C-alpha positions in Angstrom: 26.1 5.2 -113.2 22.8 5.1 -111.3 21.9 8.7 -110.7 18.6 7.9 -108.8 18.2 10.4 -106.0 16.4 9.6 -102.7 13.4 12.0 -102.8 15.8 14.9 -102.5 15.9 14.6 -98.7 18.9 16.0 -96.8 21.9 13.7 -96.9 22.6 12.2 -93.4 26.0 11.4 -92.0 26.8 9.5 -88.9 28.8 6.9 -87.1 28.2 3.5 -85.7 29.9 1.1 -83.3 29.7 -2.7 -82.6 31.4 -2.2 -79.2 34.1 -4.8 -79.8 36.5 -5.3 -76.8 39.9 -6.1 -78.4 43.4 -5.7 -77.1 45.2 -2.6 -78.2 48.0 -4.0 -80.5 50.4 -1.2 -79.6 50.0 -1.1 -75.8 48.7 -4.6 -75.0 45.9 -3.1 -73.0 42.3 -4.3 -73.0 39.7 -2.1 -71.6 36.7 -3.3 -69.6 33.1 -3.6 -70.9 32.2 -0.7 -68.6 35.0 1.5 -70.1 33.9 0.6 -73.6 30.3 1.4 -72.9 31.2 4.8 -71.5 33.4 5.5 -74.5 30.4 4.7 -76.8 28.3 7.2 -74.9 31.0 9.8 -75.1 31.4 9.2 -78.8 27.7 9.8 -79.3 27.9 13.0 -77.4 30.7 14.3 -79.6 28.8 13.3 -82.7 25.7 15.1 -81.5 27.7 18.2 -80.5 29.4 18.2 -83.9 26.0 18.1 -85.7 26.2 14.6 -87.1 22.8 13.1 -88.0 22.7 9.5 -86.7 24.5 7.2 -84.2 24.2 3.4 -84.3 25.0 0.7 -81.8 25.3 -3.0 -82.6 24.1 -6.1 -80.8 26.3 -9.1 -79.9 25.9 -11.8 -77.2 29.6 -12.5 -76.6 32.1 -11.5 -73.9 34.3 -9.8 -76.4 31.6 -7.2 -77.2 30.3 -4.6 -74.8 26.7 -4.3 -76.0 24.1 -7.0 -76.0 21.1 -4.6 -75.8 21.4 -1.6 -78.1 18.2 -0.1 -76.8 19.6 0.1 -73.3 22.8 1.9 -74.4 20.8 4.1 -76.8 18.5 5.1 -73.9 21.6 6.3 -72.0 22.7 8.2 -75.1 19.3 9.8 -75.5 19.7 11.5 -72.1 23.2 12.8 -73.0 22.3 14.1 -76.5 19.8 16.5 -78.1 19.4 16.0 -81.8 21.1 13.0 -83.2 19.0 10.0 -84.4 19.6 6.8 -82.5 19.5 3.4 -84.2 20.5 -0.2 -83.7 23.3 -1.4 -86.0 22.0 -4.0 -86.2 19.3 -5.7 -84.1 19.5 -9.5 -84.6 15.9 -9.9 -85.6 16.0 -13.7 -85.9 16.3 -14.2 -82.2 14.3 -11.4 -80.6 10.6 -11.2 -79.9 9.3 -8.5 -82.3 6.8 -7.3 -79.7 9.4 -6.8 -77.0 11.7 -5.1 -79.6 9.0 -2.7 -80.8 8.0 -1.8 -77.3 11.6 -1.2 -76.3 12.3 1.1 -79.2 8.9 2.9 -78.8 10.0 3.6 -75.3 13.4 4.9 -76.6 11.5 7.1 -79.0 9.6 8.6 -76.1 12.7 9.2 -74.1 14.6 10.7 -77.0 11.6 12.9 -78.2 11.3 11.0 -81.5 14.8 10.1 -82.4 14.7 6.2 -82.4 15.1 3.9 -85.3 15.5 0.1 -85.8 18.0 -1.4 -88.2 17.2 -5.2 -88.3 19.7 -7.7 -89.5 20.4 -11.5 -89.4 23.6 -11.3 -87.4 27.2 -12.4 -88.1 27.4 -14.8 -85.2 25.1 -17.7 -84.0 25.3 -17.5 -80.2 21.9 -15.8 -79.9 20.1 -18.8 -81.3 20.7 -21.3 -78.4 20.8 -18.4 -75.9 17.2 -17.5 -76.6 15.8 -20.9 -77.6 15.8 -20.7 -81.4 17.1 -23.1 -83.9 19.7 -22.0 -86.4 18.1 -24.2 -89.1 15.2 -21.7 -89.0 17.6 -18.8 -89.6 15.9 -17.3 -92.6 12.3 -18.2 -91.8 12.6 -16.6 -88.4 13.8 -13.3 -89.9 11.0 -13.3 -92.5 8.3 -13.9 -89.9 9.8 -11.5 -87.3 10.2 -8.7 -89.9 6.6 -9.2 -91.1 5.3 -8.9 -87.5 7.5 -6.0 -86.7 6.1 -4.0 -89.7 2.6 -4.8 -88.6 3.3 -3.7 -85.0 4.5 -0.4 -86.4 1.2 0.2 -88.2 -1.4 -0.2 -85.5 -1.8 0.0 -81.7 -3.9 -3.2 -81.7 -2.7 -6.2 -83.7 -4.1 -9.5 -84.7 -1.5 -11.9 -86.0 -0.5 -15.6 -86.1 2.7 -17.3 -87.2 4.9 -20.3 -86.6 7.5 -19.2 -84.1 5.6 -17.3 -81.4 2.2 -17.2 -79.8 -0.7 -15.5 -81.8 -1.9 -12.0 -81.1 -5.6 -11.4 -80.9 -6.5 -7.7 -81.0 -3.5 -7.2 -78.6 -2.6 -3.8 -77.4 1.0 -2.8 -78.4 2.2 -0.2 -75.9 3.6 2.3 -75.7 3.2 3.9 -79.1 6.3 5.9 -80.3 6.6 9.7 -80.4 6.9 9.4 -84.2 3.9 8.3 -86.2 5.9 5.2 -87.0 9.4 4.1 -86.1 11.8 4.2 -89.1 12.8 0.6 -89.8 15.8 -0.3 -91.9 17.1 -3.8 -93.0 20.9 -4.3 -92.7 22.4 -6.3 -95.6 25.9 -7.5 -96.2 25.9 -9.0 -99.7 22.8 -11.2 -100.2 20.6 -10.2 -103.1 17.5 -11.9 -101.6 17.9 -9.9 -98.4 18.0 -6.7 -100.3 14.9 -7.7 -102.3 13.1 -8.5 -99.1 13.8 -5.1 -97.7 12.2 -3.6 -100.8 9.2 -5.9 -100.6 8.5 -4.8 -97.1 9.4 -1.2 -97.8 12.1 -0.8 -95.1 15.2 1.2 -95.6 18.2 -0.7 -96.9 21.5 -0.3 -95.0 24.4 -1.9 -96.9 27.5 -2.9 -94.9 30.4 -2.3 -97.3 33.2 -4.1 -95.5 35.4 -4.7 -98.6 35.6 -4.8 -102.4 35.0 -2.2 -105.1 32.0 0.1 -105.2 30.4 -1.6 -108.2 30.1 -4.9 -106.2 27.1 -3.4 -104.3 25.1 -2.1 -107.2 23.1 -5.4 -107.6 21.9 -5.0 -104.0 20.6 -1.5 -104.6 19.0 -2.5 -107.9 17.3 -5.6 -106.4 16.0 -3.5 -103.5 14.5 -0.8 -105.7 13.0 -3.3 -108.2 11.3 -5.3 -105.4 10.1 -2.1 -103.8 8.6 -0.9 -107.0 6.8 -4.2 -107.6 5.4 -4.1 -104.1 4.2 -0.5 -104.6 6.5 0.9 -101.9 7.3 4.6 -102.3 9.6 5.7 -99.5 12.7 3.6 -100.4 15.9 4.7 -98.7 19.4 3.4 -99.1 22.2 3.9 -96.5 25.9 3.0 -96.8 28.0 1.9 -93.8 31.7 1.0 -93.8 35.1 0.9 -92.1 37.5 3.9 -92.2 39.4 6.6 -90.5 40.0 10.3 -91.2 43.2 12.2 -90.5 45.0 15.2 -91.9 46.5 13.2 -94.7 46.1 9.8 -96.3 49.4 8.6 -95.0 48.6 9.6 -91.5 45.2 7.9 -91.7 46.7 4.7 -93.0 49.6 4.7 -90.5 47.2 5.2 -87.6 44.4 2.9 -88.6 46.3 0.0 -90.0 47.4 -1.7 -86.7 43.9 -1.6 -85.3 42.2 -2.7 -88.5 44.7 -5.6 -88.9 44.2 -6.6 -85.3 40.4 -6.5 -85.7 40.3 -8.6 -88.9 42.7 -11.1 -87.5 40.7 -11.4 -84.4 37.4 -11.7 -86.2 38.8 -14.4 -88.6 40.1 -16.5 -85.7 36.6 -16.6 -84.3 35.5 -18.3 -87.5 38.5 -20.6 -87.6 40.1 -18.7 -90.5 43.5 -17.0 -91.1 42.6 -13.3 -91.6 46.0 -11.6 -91.5 46.1 -8.4 -93.4 49.6 -7.3 -94.6 50.3 -3.6 -95.0 50.5 -4.1 -98.7 47.1 -5.6 -98.8 45.7 -2.9 -96.6 47.1 -0.2 -98.8 45.4 -1.8 -101.8 42.1 -1.8 -99.9 42.3 2.0 -99.4 42.5 2.8 -103.1 39.8 5.2 -104.5 38.3 2.2 -106.3 37.6 0.3 -103.0 35.0 1.0 -100.4 37.2 1.6 -97.3 36.6 5.2 -96.2 40.1 6.3 -95.3 42.2 9.3 -95.9 42.1 13.1 -95.5 38.7 14.8 -95.2 38.9 15.7 -98.9 39.6 12.1 -100.0 36.8 10.7 -97.8 34.4 13.4 -99.1 35.2 12.5 -102.7 34.5 8.8 -102.0 31.2 9.5 -100.4 30.1 11.7 -103.3 31.3 9.2 -105.9 29.1 6.6 -104.2 26.2 8.9 -104.0 26.4 9.4 -107.8 26.4 5.6 -108.1 23.8 4.6 -105.5 21.7 7.6 -104.9 21.7 6.9 -101.2 20.5 9.2 -98.5 22.7 8.2 -95.5 26.4 7.4 -94.8 27.7 5.9 -91.5 31.3 5.3 -90.6 32.8 2.8 -88.2 36.3 3.5 -87.0 36.4 2.4 -83.4 37.7 -1.2 -83.9 40.6 -3.3 -82.9 41.3 -1.6 -79.6 41.6 1.9 -81.0 42.2 4.5 -78.3 39.4 7.0 -77.7 41.6 10.0 -78.7 41.8 8.6 -82.3 38.0 8.0 -82.3 37.3 11.6 -81.2 39.6 13.0 -83.9 37.8 11.2 -86.7 34.4 12.3 -85.3 35.6 15.9 -85.3 36.9 15.7 -88.9 33.8 13.9 -90.1 31.5 16.5 -88.5 33.5 19.7 -89.4 35.3 18.9 -92.6 33.4 16.1 -94.4 29.7 16.5 -93.5 29.3 20.2 -94.6 30.8 19.6 -98.0 28.9 16.4 -98.7 25.6 17.9 -97.7 26.3 21.0 -99.8 27.3 19.1 -102.9 24.4 16.6 -102.6 22.0 19.5 -102.2 23.5 21.1 -105.3 23.1 17.9 -107.3 19.5 17.6 -106.2 18.7 21.1 -107.2 19.9 20.5 -110.8 17.8 17.3 -111.3 
């Protein structure tokens, strides 16, 4: 087990959404983009009122997703909340101008009184490349260059820089500056070792999307991140875990409620990629075992899984995604409530105890 602890900082718990617009498999109803957007804002309000630490909003450029600009939605959330941190989940960094991105999130930071963060990723879909005039063949090189520039923009209010994919900057003013001394920047990673190592090299946080498999599968990502960070002399290394799940009063209730929406979501996503992604109930039940990374069950069972992972990864943040596959808002609200009132207090207490004994 890796018992590395993240600088003994308070453990953070939150939720995130990608804003998918999928037909409810039980009612056949599909809500509008406007309804979905307002649900996202309401979910953030509930998370803030419940004392959760962070709320994330994803970016997609498709008609089956409600959010193409996380910073716009997060700005609305900033006005409706008081304390919760606001992050993208993730920003598709390959196909966005880093200067525009930084200025948008610096503005969000001012609006929210210092609560903005950026989680940068490479994206699961390719629509944004032709949409914004980029070539998919430059997928990785674009991310590398844009991340390098974004980190430099975060360091100084005047920047001189040149690269391959955008015009050079010559002592250019980067305005406004954020409320925070620097914007917290994380790199979102699915399963690529080189991406985790790059996050360590640049000293960003590492957010791991744990969509399936056993816990041990993700240890190489954490190890590569910390090794690369150490070699680069980076000290403030932070690991976050995100994943699918649902919390109810019992494991059986959680599985019975979540399964239709999860199966619908996986099937829908698979069809977008020309694959057959049907998930049987038997397969789903297997995915919810303690050995696997889906965060589903009673508050106690979800708490135990988070704490088990913390012992393994030493991470400082956990974020849950449950609003998928056309799930009605009342189910979303229930899980937010249980996460905030039953799971978060216990996890924070046990992690603090563990830190105090190290």
